[in-house]
N, C-alpha and C positions, 0 to 999 in steps of 0.2 A: 729817812722817813718814807713810809710806803704811801704812794699816791693812787687814789682810786680812779679808774678809767670809766666807771659806769655813768658818771654825770655828763662828760662830753658826748658819750655815745647816745644818751637819752636826748640831749639837746639836738644832736644831728638828726635823729629820727623825728623829733618834733618839727624841725625846720622842713624836713621832707614832706611831712603830712600837710603843713601849711602851704607848701608849693603846689602839691597836686590837688588840694581841696578845691580850688576854684575851677579846675578842669572838670572834675566830677560833678561839681555843682552846676556848671553850665550844661553839661551833658544831660543831667537829670532834668533840668529846666526845659531843655529842648524836647525831650521825650514827653514831659508833662504837657507842653504846649500842643504836641501832636495829638495826644489822647484827648485833651480838653478842647481842641479846636472845634469850633462850631461852624456849620455851613452858613454862609451869609443869607440873610432874608432880604429880598429885593421887591420893588414895586414894578409891576408890568402894566403898561397902559396900552389898551387895544380899543380903538374906536372910542366909545363913550364909557367903556368899562375900565376898571382898575382892579388888579389882582395882586395878592401878596403871595410870593412863591419862594420856597427855600431852594437854593442852588447848590448843587454838588459839582464843583469844578474838577474833581478827580475823575468824574465820569465824562464820556464824550458829550458834546453839546446836543447830540440827538436825544439824549435822555431828558435834557431840559426842554427841548422842543416837544417831546412826548407829553411832558407835564402841561405845557401850554395847550396842546391839543385836547387833553382831558378837560381843560377849563373852558376852551373857546370853540372846540370842534373844528378848528382850522387845521387841516392836515399839514404835516411838516413841510411837504413839498411847496405849499403856498405861503409859508411863513417867511417874513423878512424881519429878523430881529436885529435892532440897532442898539449898540451899547457904546456910549461916549463917541458917537460919530462913526463907529466901525460896525460893519455887518458881520454877524456871527455865522460861521460856517457850520458844517455838519460833523467834522472830525476832531477838531482841537480848539483849545482856548488861547492859543499863542497870541500874545500881544494885547490881550483883553484882561483887564484887572477888574474883578467884580468886588464891589464894596457893600457894606451893610447899608440898607435903606436907600440904595441908589435907584434912580428911575430908569427903566428900560422900555423902549418903544417897540411895539410889534405891529406889523402891517400884514394884511392878508384877509381874504374873504372865505366864508364857509361855502363848501360845495366841492364837487369833483373837479379834477384838473381837466381843462378843455382838451378834447381829442383833436388830432390833426384831421384835416379834411379827408373824406373817403375818396380813394382813387377811383376814377370813372372806369367802368368796364371797358376793356380794350387797351387801356393804358398800362395795365399790369396783368400778370398772370393770375389766374384764379387761385385761391388758397387751397382748392381741392387738388391742384397740381403743384406740389411743393417744388420750388427751385433749389439749386444748390445753396443759394444764399439763405433761403428759409431754413433748410436743414442745419445750417451752421448756427443760426440765431435762435431757433426754436427747437425744443422747449427752453424756457429761461428759468433762472434760479430765483431764490428768495434771499434777501440780505439778512445777515445775522445782526440783530439789533443789540446783542449782548446777552448771551446764554439763551437764545431763542431757537436753537437747533431742534429742540424737541417739538416745537410748534411747526417749524418749516417742514420737517419730515412727515408729519401727519397730514398737512395740507397737500403736499406733493402727491402723496398716495391717493388721497380722496379725490383729487382733480381728475383721476383716471375713470371715475364712475360717471358714466354719461348722464344718469338720472339726477345727479347733483348739479350739473352745469346747466343753468337756465338761460332762456332767451331774454333779451332786454325787456320785452313786454311782460314776461313772467316775473322778472325781478321786482316790478312795481307791486305785485301782490305780496312779495316777501317784505317789502318796505312798509306795507300797510299793517303788518303784524306788530310794529313798534318794538321789535327786538333788535337792538343795535348789533349784537354779536352775530346773529344769523344773517342780517343784511350785509355786514362787512365781509363775512365768510363767503356768501354766495357771489358777491362782487369779485372777491379775490380769486375764487375758483374759475370764474369766467375770464378774468384777465390772464390767468396761467394757460388757458386753452386758446387764447386769441393770437393767431399767427400774425395778423396785421399789426397788432400792438408790438409784437416782438420785432417786426421789421422796422416800425417807426422808431423804436427806442434802440435799435441796433443791438438787441439782445441784452440790454442792461437788466440787472436783477430788479425785482419788485421789492419795495420796502413795505412790509405788512404792519405798519405802525397802528393803524386804526383797528385791525383785527386783534393784535396783541393786547392793546389797551382794553378793548371790549371784552376779551377773554378774562382779563384780570378783574374787571368790574363785575362780570356775571358770575365768575367763580373765584372768590378771594384767595383760595388756596394756591392759585397760580400767580404768585407775586411777580410783578413786572421785572423783567430782565434778570431773573434768577433761574438756575437750572431746575427743571421739573421732570417728572416721570412721563415719558412719551405715551405710554399706554393709557394712563389716567387722562391725559390731554385728549387722546384719540376718542375715548369713551365719552368724555364730556362734550366734545365737539359734535360727535355723532348723535348723541341724545338731543342736543339743542337743535341740530338741523332737522332731524326726523320729526320732532315735535312741531316746529314752526312751519316746515314745508307742508305737513299735514293740515295745519290750520289754514294755510294759503290755498289748499286744494290740490296738493301734490302728495298723495299718500305713498311715501317711500318707506315707511316703517317696516312693512312686511318684507322688504328686500333684505333685511338684516335680522329679522326676528326668528329666534330659535326657541322652540318649546320642548320642555323635558318633563318626564314623569318619574318620580322617585317612589319606590316601594321600600318599606321598612319592615324588617322581620326580627323578632326577639330571638337571640341565640340561646336563651335559657328556657323559654316556654313555647317556642314556635308561634308566638302571638304575632299577628300581622296588623300593621296600622293602615290607615287610609292612604290612598295614593295622593302624593303631593305634586301639583302642577306648577311649573315655573317658566317664566319667559326671560330669555337672555339675548344679549346682542353679540356675544362672542363666547367661544369655548376657551378653556384654560388647559394648557399642557403643564402638568406638575412635574418638576425635575427633581429626581433623587438619584442615588447611586445605581439603581436598576434600570433607569430610563435611558434608552439610547435612541429611540425613534419617537416621532411626534405622536403617532397613534397610541403608543404605549403610555405616554404621559397623559393623554386625554382619558384613556380607560382607567388610569389610576385614580383620577378624580371622580369617576363614576362609581367606584367601589370604596365605601368608607365604613369604618366601625365607629360607632358613637355610643354615648351613654344617655339614656333617657328613662323616664318613669314607666314602669310596667304596672298596668291595672291589676293583673292577676297576682303579681308578687307584692304589690303595694310598696314598692321601693324602686330605686334606680337599678337598671340592668343594662347589659350590653346588647346593642342592636346593630344590624347590618343594613346599610342603605345601598340600594342598587338603582342607578339612574340610567334612563334610556331616552333617546331623542324621539319626540312624537311629531315634530315639524322641522323641516330643513328649509333655509332661506336660499335665495339666489346667490347672495354674497355671504360667504362664511369666513368670519374673522377668528383667528386663533392667536391667543397670547401665550408665549412661552414664559412661564413664571420663573424668572431667573434671579429675582431679588428677595432677600430675607433680612429681617432686622437682626443685626449683630450687637448683642448687649455690651460687649467689651468696648467697642469703639462707638456705640450709639449711632450707627450708620446702617443704611440698607445695602448690605454687601451683595456681591454678585456671584452667582454660580456659573463658573466658566465651562462646565461640562458640555461636551459636544452632543447636540440633539439633531439627528438627521431628519429633514423634512422632505416629503415627496413632491414631485411636480404634479402628479395625478393622485388625488386623495379619494378613497372610497370609504364612505361613512355607513355603509349598509349594516355592518356588525354592531354599530352603536345605536341602531334604531329599535323601536318597539315592534312587536310582531305585526300589529295592525298597519304600521307604516311600511314595513317590509313587503307586505302583501300588495300594497298600492304601488311600490317601486318596481315590481317585477315586470310590468307591461313595458315600460320605457327601457328598462335594462335589456330586454330581449331585442330591442331595435339596434343595439350596439353591434351585435353579431352580424346582422343584416348589413349594417353600414360598412363594417370592415370587409365583408365578403365583396360588396359592390366596389369598393375602392381597389381591392386586389384584382378583381376581374378587369377593371379599366386599365390598370398598370400592365397586366399580361396582354391585353388586346393591343395596347400601344406598341409593345415589343414585336407584335406580329405584322405591323403595318409600317409603311415608309413614313418619313418625317411629315410629309404634307398631309397624309391621311391621319397620322397619329395626332397632329395638332388639332384636328377637328374633335377629338375626344376631350371634353372639358368637364368641369365640376357642375353637373346638372342636378345635383342633389338639392332637395328642399329642406331647410332647417325645420325640425319638429319643435313644438313648444317645449320649453324647459320647465314649465310650471303646470300644476294641476288646474283644470278648468275652473273649479270652484274656489281656488286659493291663489290669487295673484301674488307674484313675488316669491313663490315657493320653488323647490327643486323636486322634480318628479322622477329622478333617476338615482340620486344618492351619490353621483359622481361629481367631483370637482377637479378643476385643472388650473394650473398656472399658465398653461398654453394648450391650444386646441388644434387638432388636425383639420385644416381646411385647405381649399384648393387655391393656389396662387396663379392667377391668370397671366401674370407677367412672364413667367418662365414655363407656363403650361405644365406644372408638376405639382404633385401633392407634397406639402411640406408642413412643418410645424410653425404656425404663426400664432403669436400670443393673442388671446382674447383679453386677458387682464392678468397682470401680476403686480403685486405691491408688497414689498418687504421693508419693514423698519428695523434697523439694526442699531446696536449700542456698542460703543467701544470704550472700555474703562473698567474700573473695579467696583463702583457703587453708583446708585441712581442719583446721588447728589453731585457727581462730577461726570467726566467722560464726555462723549460726543455721540449724537444721533444723526443718522443719514437715512435716505430712502433709496432703494434700488427698484427701478421700474423698467419693464421691457415694452418698447413702443409698439403700438398696433399698426404703425405706418411703415416703418423701415425694418422691423424685426430685430432691433438692436437693444441690448441692455444699456441703461444709463445709470450712473451714480449721481444722485442729487445731494451734494454736500453744500448746503446753504446756497450761496450765489454761484458756486462752481458746479457745472454740469459736464460730465465727461463720459465717453463711451467706454464700456468695459466688456470683457468676455464672460461667457457663462461660467467658466471655471472659477472666476473670482466670486461670482454670486454663490456658487455651491460651497465655497469656503466659509460662508457666514453661518454655518451650523454651530460654530463655537469651538471650544476646546483650548483656547488661549487668549492672548490679549488682542487678537484681531476682532473685527466686527462680528457680533453674535446676533443671529436673528431673534427678534423680540416680538414683533407683530407681523402676521402674515394674512393676506386676503386672497381667498380662493373664489372663483366664479363657477357657477353650474356649467357642466359640460354641455356643449351644443351638439346634438345628434342629428344626422341628416338621413333622409329617405331618398334613395336613388331609383329612377325608373329602369326597366329592363333594357339592356342593350340589344340592338338589332343583331340578327345572326352574323357570325363572323364570315368574311368573304371566303368562298370555296376556291382552293388552289386547283388550277386546271390540270388535266391528266398529262398534258405535254410537259408542264413544269415539273410534275411529279417524276415523270420518266427521266427528264433531264437531271433531276436531282439524284436519281437512283443509279445513273450510268457510272461505271467505274472510271476513276481518273487515270489517264495515261501517264505512265512514268517513263522517262527517258532512260535507256540502258547505257547511253554513252557516259564515259567517265567525266 
């Protein structure tokens, strides 16, 4: 009799299924718990107040403290959070178990952290004479609170603008504007420029919690502790500061204000539309396959073909827009437009193409004819300045060291703005560094007036990393501000930020109007005596001995 083997085989497979089923069931349950896990809601008691807060223990405790700051205005540095008898730190939740509806105690008062006593004059060197210790600890960095590199890079660049750093007495006027973001930003800029604070804190980075929270409150698109676009943040901060500084009596808006005029001409009828005037805070360098230099990308945005209605044709027609600059500011900001929306991945993808940017930028060709006529006068002084510097260098070579050291930079800086337009540029020239005289070594050298570059490293605006590159006006050194890390770099590394790969790519650049000097006439050169001339003309004796 023939015996079927299908039944035992079926039973064996059925037993195997029942054996592995609990494993997969438990695995599925674990994953379901992870996805359905809710963050515990706790009660926080502070003084006479009680708050209900949702806690995310997967994030650093600093995020929780930032939530408490938004509710109580007690800065995290002053908070003492006690959970079940244990004090909560800043970095991790180890040893602390947060449960639903538990009571958490917080202690701390509203206000700034008390400053250390000011050193009496004579007990320490003046901040105007930086010591080796000062150079080591200053400037300091900014802590990354979790994807806040975009904010840190913007603030580090803006702190180099002297007009934005206010005296303590002037900060009171900013506080009176009742704008929390502007007040926190002005305080932060002052702290970054405070050498005494850097010495007291031994160079510890500043934690910009109040400013980051205030930015999110004023501009909800900048969600807390999530990566954002640095240029959008830069524009938002600049608009906020210029508006509130102006209300407080510090009119800095014109330092950044660019005015343009756009003329439109119909390509089918030669019809010309009215001139359109527009005010901007920065220029845009558009990047495409033909753009290799910054100036080319800016010009590409000034020439555009569009479609609009033609009154003569009674229909839409092609028009050509031609834009020119009618006013130049002292500080010129240029954004290299590297990001575009990629439909396939739903992300702002990055254009990695190299775009060379100049140290000295001449904007003359971008201006209207009326502005060009006004720029001619100051541009003529540049030739006189260069001739005067060359004459002094040649004179020094004719004299001995003692007399040569008496020749110094006696040039007087000429105004960089038009008399009736404060905050403007009257030459059209911008520089990341300026030719000025260095009295330390008695020699003409390139010392930076201002340079600030924000770069991005990564493939899209939703990820990657932002840093700031700044050249100090004090020691003539380039520094890389990478959040809390501040390191000295060489100029070659900065020039590599033009793009072309996965390395840092320049995204936002700030130029300053070139300072031109007027030099007095040098006294006549010393006359060489006849005896010295004859001595110099005498033939040199040559020995005939082997």
